[in-house]
Residue, then its C-alpha position, 0 to 999 in steps of 0.5 A: m809303689a811306695t817302698r814301705e807299702y811293699r809286701h814281700q812274697p814267700r821265698e822272696l830274697r830281699f836285699d838293699m831295700f826297706d825291711r830287707e834280709y840282706t844289706h851291707q854289714g860292716e866292711l862287707c858289701t851286700f854281694e859279699v854278705l850273700l856269698a858268705r851267707f850261702e857259703i858260695t866260695d867260687a873264686a870267679l865271683r870274688p872280683i864282682a865284690e871288688i867293684v862295689h865301693d862306698l863313697a861318703i861326702e861331707m860338706i860343712g861350709d866350704h870345706i869338703d871331705v870325700f871318703y872312698d871305702g872309709r879312706k879320706v881321699i879329698d880334703a878341699h875348700d870350694s865356695t862355688f855352691a855357697q847355699a846349703g840344701k842341695f846335692g846331686v850325683w853325676t856319672k859319665a854318659d858311657s859309664i855303668i853305675q848304681f847309687d845305692d843307699l843314697i842318704a843326705t843328712a844335715k849336720 
């Protein structure tokens, strides 16, 4: 079903999707937003929020900047992929990862 065609049900809690009630807010990931909204203070849940991170990559020409949680961690040049218009994501086969709010925009 196309995302914009989805019709939510009463009492349904939507997050990180089109027309959602909950998503990232400032520096807080969605999980942290939910903990705050429902006033959940169990210390055992705090480490879960620590595994959620923000990754941003900007490439202009052969110049690549990579930001991890808002902090620049890579500033490099690489002309391997000289043609514009394509990108990809990859993770090791034995890892567990979720890409959320993946957005590609032209500059």
